[in-house]
N, C-alpha and C positions, 0 to 999 in steps of 0.2 A: 737439533743443529750439530755440524761435523766440525771440528778444528785440526787443524794440519800444522803440526811444529816441525821446524826445518831448523837444525842446529847439526854442523859436524862432529859436534861433541856427545858419543853417547849418553856419559853420566850425566849432561844438563839434560838432555830430553827426557831418558828415565825417573830423573830428580822431578824435573817440571810433572810428568805424568802422575807420579805416585803420591805427590804433597798435595794434590787437589782436587777436593770432591765437584767431581765435573759435573755429577746429575745434578746437583743441585744450582748450578749455573745454567741449564737447561742443554749442556752439550751430550750428545747421545753416542758419541763416536769419535775417538781421537785418533787421528792418523800420525807419523812422523816419517822424514825424510833427511838424510844427512848432509845434502848438498843442494844448490841452488838447480843443478840438472835435474836431479832427483826431483827436488820439490816442486819445480816447474811440471813434470811428469805427473806427478800426485794430487797435484790442483786439476790439470785439467781432466784426469779421469775421474776424480770423486768429489769435484766444484764443493770444497768446503767454504762455509758461511764466513769462519774466522782463520785467519791464519796468523800463529806468532813464528815470527821470522827473526833469526841473526842476522844482523849486518855483514859479518867479513865472514866469507867461506871460500872454498877453495874451488875452482871451474867455475862458478857464477855466484855471484856477491847476492846477498838479499832485495838489494834496491834492483838490479838488472832484471832480478828473475819476477819482482812484481808489478816492473816496468813493461815486461810481456804479457802478464797477465791482465792489466787494466781494460783492454778491450773485451778479451773471452769472458773475464767473472768480474764486470763493472760493479756487481755490489757487494763483494766480498772485502770484509775489513780486515786490515793488516794491524798488527801490534807488531814493533821492532824491538829486538833484544840487542844490547851491543855492551861489549866490556872497555871500548873506547870512548872517549867523548870527542868525538870526531865532528865538530862541525858541520862539514860539508855533507857528510854523510845524516846528520840530524835534517840540513836544508833539505836535502833529496827526498828523506821520511815525510817532511811536512808538504812538501809538492805532490807526492803520493796519497796526500790525505790520511795517514796512517794515524789510527785514534789514539795511539801510546806510544812512548818511547821507554824502555825499560833498561838500566844499566843495570850491568852484572857484577858481584854477585847477585843472583836474582834472590826477590824476596817473593815468599807464595803468597802473602797477603796483596803484596802491587801488582801479582800477576791476576789474582782472582778480582782485583776492582779493576783493571785494565780489561779483563775477560768479559765480566757485566757490563760496561761500559759499551765495547765495541758488541757485544748481542743485542743492547736498546739501539745501537745507531743502526746496525744492517736492519732490524725490525722496522725503523723510521724510513729506512730508505726504500726497502720491500713494498714498503703504506705508499710511499709517495709516487713511487713509479709503477704502481697497479691502479693508484688514480688517474694517473697521467696517461697509460695505455686505456682505461675505458673510457678517458674522454678524448681520445684519439679516436679510438674504435667507434664511439657514438658519432663523432664529425664524419669519419667514412662511411657509416652506414647513410648520414643523412645526404651526403653526396651520392653513394649508389641508389637511393631512394629517387631523387633529383633525376637519376639515369633511366628510371622507368616510367619518365612521362616526357611528351615531344619537347623538344630544347628549347623552341622559341618562346614557350612561357616558363622557361625557369633557366637561361641564360646565366642572368646576371647572380642566380643565386649558386650555381655550379663554378662559377669563377669567384664568388666569395668563399666558397667550401674548399676551393682548390690553393687558394691563397692560404687559407687557416692551416691548412694540412701541410703546408710548403711543398706540394705535388709539382715536378717539373714536367708536364705533357705538352707536348709539341703538336703542330697540325699534324706532324709524320706517327704521331703514336697511334699504334691498334690495338683497337677494344673488340673483344669476343665474348659475349653474355652468355653465361649458363645458368639455367634455371632447374630446382631439384624440387619435384614436387612428390612430397612423403603422405603416407595413409594419414586420413584425417584423425586417427585415435591415435596417431604418432604424436608425440611433442616433445621433442629431445630438450632439456635444460639448459637457459642460457650460457650456463658456464661450458656445459660440452661444447656446444657452437664454437664459441670462443675458439677452444682448445683446437678442435677442427681447423678453424679459419685459421690459427698461429702454426697449424703444421703444415697446412696448403700452402703459408706465405712462404716458409722456409723452403719447400718443394720448388716452387714457382722460383723463386731466387736463384737457385741452380743453372734453371733456365734461359735466365736473362727475364724472367716475366716478374710481376704484382698481379694483385687484385685490390677490390674493391666490394665489399660484402654487404647484404642486407636481408633481414626476415619479412618477408613481405606476405601478409595474411600467416592464418596457422601452420598451412602446409606447405607452401612455396618460398623457397630459399634462393637469392638471387648471388650468382659472382660475376661481378667483371672483370677478366682476365685481359693486362693490358702491358704491351711492351713495345720497343723499336721496329721489333719486327714481326710479320704476320707469320703465325702458328701454323707449323704444317699438319697437313692431317694425320701424319704421326705423333706429332706433339699434342695434339686435340686427343687424341686415343689414350694416349700414357696420362692427361689430364683426367680423361672420363675415368679411366681404371683407379687413378690414384682415389677420387672423390667416390666413387663404388665401393672402395674398401672399407673406407672411414664411415660412408652412411647405410652399411648395411647392419651394422650392429643394432640399427632403431628400426628394421624390417624394412618392409617393402618400400620401393621408392624408383622415381623414374629422374633421367637427367635427358636435359637437351641442350644443343649448342647453338646456339646463332650463328648467321653469316657475321666475318671478321670484317670492321670498317677501320677506316684510320681517321683521327680526328676524335676528341672527346664529345663533342656535339654531335657525331654521329651513331654513340653509344646506344641510344635509344633503339635506332634501326635494326643494331644487331639482338638488341631486348625484344623487339618487338619480333622478329625472325623464329625466335626461341620460344615464344609462345604460341606461334602459329603451329610450328612442331612439335611441341610439350602436347598439343590436344591430340594429335593422332598416336601420342604413347601408347594411349587408353589400348591399342591393339597391339602390342609389343609386347612379350614375355617380362614381368617384374624386373625390375630392379635395370632394364635398359639404358643404354647409353645413345642418344640419336643425336647423327649429326647431319646437315642438310646433304643429300646426295642423288638428285632428280634423276642421274642417268642410271642408279640404280631401283627404279622406282620398282618396289617388291610387290605390288598391286597389278603390274601390267599384264593384261589378258584374261584377267579374272572378269567375271560376270554375275552378277545378281541373279537369282534365280526368280523366274518369274511368279509373280503371285504367293509369294513363300507363307504368308499367313493364311490365306484358304485353304493352299495344298497341305498344309500342318494341321488344321482344322479337320479337313476331309480325312486324315491317316489317324486320326486320333478317333473321328465318330466311327470310320469302318474298320476299326482296332488292327490297323495295317503298322504294326511295329516297326519291319522293315523300312517302309516308304519315309514315315515320322525321322527315322536315324538319317537315311540318305539326305533329308532335307535339312536337317541340323548341321551335316557333314557338309553338306555345300554351302550354306551361311558362314562356318567356322570356316572353309578355305578361302572364301572372299572376304571375311574381315580380317583375318590375322595379317598381321604386317602390313596392313592395308595405311597409307600415308595419303589419300585422296578423297578420304572421305572424314566427315564430321562425329563425334562419339555419340551425339544426340540421335543422330539416325539409325544407328543400330540399337541404342537403347529403347528407341520409339518400335521400331519393330519387334524386339523382345518381351516389350510391355505386352503387346498384341497378343505373341505365343505366349505368356502366362496365363493371359485372359482366356485363350483358347483350352488351355489344359482346364482351369476352373469350368468354364463351361461345358467340357465333356464331362468333366467328374459329378457336374450337376446332372445332365442329359441322363446319364446312365445311373446316375443314384448311386457313387462309389464315396463311400465313408470308411474313413479307418479311426483310432481312437485320437491321431492327429493326421489331418489331412493338410500336404505341403499346399495346395491351393487356399486353405485357410488365412494364410500369412498375409500381411500387408504388401503387397507386391513392390509399395514404391519403397519401400523399408529394406526387403530383398534386396532391390536394385540397387538403392542408396549404398549397401555395403560392399557392393561388389567393388576393388578397386582397380580392376582390368577386367577388358573383354573376356580374356581368357576363362575368369573366373565366374563372368555372368552366364556364359556358355556352360560351364561347369554345371553351375547351379540348374540350370533350363537341363540341360540334358539328365541330370539325376532325377528331378522331379518328373520329366517324360520317362524313364526306366520306371519309378517308382508307379506312375499312373497306370503302365502296360502289366508292372505285377499284380497292382489292386484289381487291374480287369480279370486277371486270369485267377485270382482267387477271390474275388467278390462273388457272393450268391446276392439273388434277388431280394433286394430290400424292402421293406413295408413302406411305401411312400409318406404314412404318417410319421413314422418315425426318422426317414430323411431329413423330412422337413424340421423336425424337433432338433435334429444332430447339426444341422445347416445352422439354424437360429444361434445354435449355442456357441456354434465355431465364429459368427460373426459377432455377439455380444459377450462372451467370456471375460471380458476385460470389465464389464462394467459391474462393480460390487454390488451392484443390487440386484442383479437378476434373478429371478425368483421362477417356483414353479407356473406363478399365476401368470406371471410376463409370457411364458411358453407356451401355456394353454390359452392364452388370448389369441398367440399366433397361430395357432392350430385349431381354434373355434372349437376347443373342448373343453370340458370341465377339470379342473386341477387336481380332483381325485381318480377320473376316470384317465387324464394324462398318466398320472402316476404309477397307475395299476398296470396301465397298458404297455408302458415303456419296459416295466419290470418283466411281463411276459413275453415280452419279444427280444427281449437284451440280456436278461440274469440279472441286470443292475438296476440298482434305484436312479432315479432322475440325478439326484444331487451326488451321489457316488459318482455316475458317469460326468458329471459339472467339474468334481474335485480333478477326478482322473485327467481331465481334459485340462484343467488348468496346470494341474502339475507338470505334464506330459510337456506344456508349452512352457513353462517354466525353465525344464530340462532344458530344453533347445536353447533358451536366451541365454541360459548361465554357462551354455558351452562358448560362447561369443565373448569374447573380455573385453569389448568396447559398452557391452551394457553395465551399468553398477547395478548390486544385487537391491537396492532402495527403489531402482525405476523397475525392475523384473516383477517388484512384489505390486507395483500397482499396474503394471503393464498385465499380469493375470487376475486382478480384479481384488486385491488385497489393499487396502487402504493401511492398516497396520503390520508393520514389519514383521513385530515379534510374534503376531499370530501364522503370518506368513512362514516364516520359519519352522514352528513349530510343525504345520501341517506339511509341510515338505519333507521333514526330518520321520515323522510318522509315515509317509509314504513311499520314501528312499531308505531311509535309515541313516541319513547324512545330514546335514545342516550343508545350506545352500553353498555356504563358503568351501566347506568339505569336498562337495559334489565337484564347485568349480576346479578346485586345487587338483582331485582325481582326473577330471577331465581333459585339463592342459597340460598332465605333466609330459 
């Protein structure tokens, strides 16, 4: 805590500072000022928790100084000092709720006792205010949540919550909903969200607006900005920039602003329009702020290429690298910044394109130590936060396909079947040579000998290598827990997985992750 001593006598200030063990009282910093004017300036600058103040001083007395500070520092506790038994000053001190009144000459024991009492009072005030603030925030969040459902079913609840919060909202109050969609892997602490909310409220007050806020599900945050006037497009852009600056610390996100409506019972309509707009955010760059602007429809004039799925499949089958890239470029141009289509339309098409890649690999019997087509496509797509990321993943896998086509040699069909079976079953802990031999209709001993002669590796070595390479890929994604990765690659015993991984890479799973995520 900080303590400010305000007294026009330097000897008194120095004497008080030197005669008390401030650390034992929980005071980490002692400040001083030589009159009320300087005391006011120091208090506003350093915001001390306790002020030890002389009553009579030149230029501005202690009572006037503390009256000026009442609104700015409502929790600060004051202690008065005076060499005069002035009843009027004493009454003023009581009115200002000074915790104590110490007469001069000062007694160090009395000061110590008064400061200890002031410290306890300050902590009680903070605890009480924090409780009131949390209760108020919870009530405001309940109101914001009610505004995200059609008002016909929540009119009474909205009116009751407005009364509880003492909100003075008229039919002419304008409401604009803003929704923030965050990456599902991001979950900011409630305390961090409260701090942003308080900062946002302070920012809005300067522009004569206020807001209600609610956390809706894991990755959606909803703000209702309201005020006596309709926010201009410039004001909305300023609001978006403010929120972007605060939320970018938590990673990738999108923000959409709904249309503005007057009256609290039309706030839901603003929310509904923000939801619709947020859906199209998928096609925009990460951290984009979207405002309704139909006259600037970015997708106007763009057309979807005809039958892209079959065209892409034919390009892969005919090993036409440039044709495949042209199809992907056309799709990117069509989907990027497009507000007129739904994300699932793009996801459905890209799912089919991923399947085309896998099918082409199988037809050409292309394998590697890890084939990108072997991953679970749904998992891959689910982890793509934006269309841009989804397109990038497909493009990378397409490039890898053509690299593998150029580098591939004709592989024995039986070896291909064995590797293909392992790629689909490596996560099964009980995967065995017997399972593989049954799949290719050969004896276990023959399969082992045949595989070693063809590849130079034993079957068990290949399975271990496949699992470890897959584990390396998963460790590079911080969204996966190491314990989950262990089971995903066929190890129910996490310790055994850790030892196997270290033997393979020279690093423990956590060391490898730390190295890759730096």
